[in-house]
N, C-alpha and C positions, 0 to 999 in steps of 0.2 A: 233854408233853415234846417238845422239839425235839432231834433228832439224838443221843439218848442211849438206849443199850440196857443193861439191868442183868440180871445173872444171878448165881445163888448156887450154889456147889458146896461142900457141907459147911457150914462157917462162914465161907466167903470170898465176899465180894461183889465181882464184877467189873463195871466200868463201861466201856462201849465207846463212843467218840466218833469220828466221821469228821472229821478235822481239815481236810479239803478243802472242807467245806460252809460256807456263809455265809448268815445270815438277816437281813441288813441292819443298820442302825445301832441302837444301844441307845437307850433313851428320852432319855438325856442328849445323844446324838449324839457322844460322845467315843470310843466303841469300836464294833467290829463283832461281832455275836453269832455264835459258832461252834456252841454248844450250850447248852441250859438246861433245867432241870427246871421252870422257870416257877413258882417257889415251892417250898415244902417238900412232898415226896411220900413216901409210905410205901414201904419196901423190899419187893419182892415176897415174899409168904409170911411177912412179919414186920411186920404193920401197926403195931406199937408203935415200930418204928425208922423214923426219918425221915431224908431226905437233901435238901439244897438245894445245887444245883450250877450254876455259871455258867462257861462257857468262852468267852473273848473275845480279840480282838486289837485293838491300838491303831490 
């Protein structure tokens, strides 16, 4: 994962992303990647629950 922190408190998943970071252009070149799970990932402690997240800017 790039620039994503996940934590669970009770039944609440919290996702933390630093919006100041940049990881270059997307594969299409149309946007700049801020954060990505780089595909579907399991939620910590809940392997049956998956998350796929992309944060980007134009």
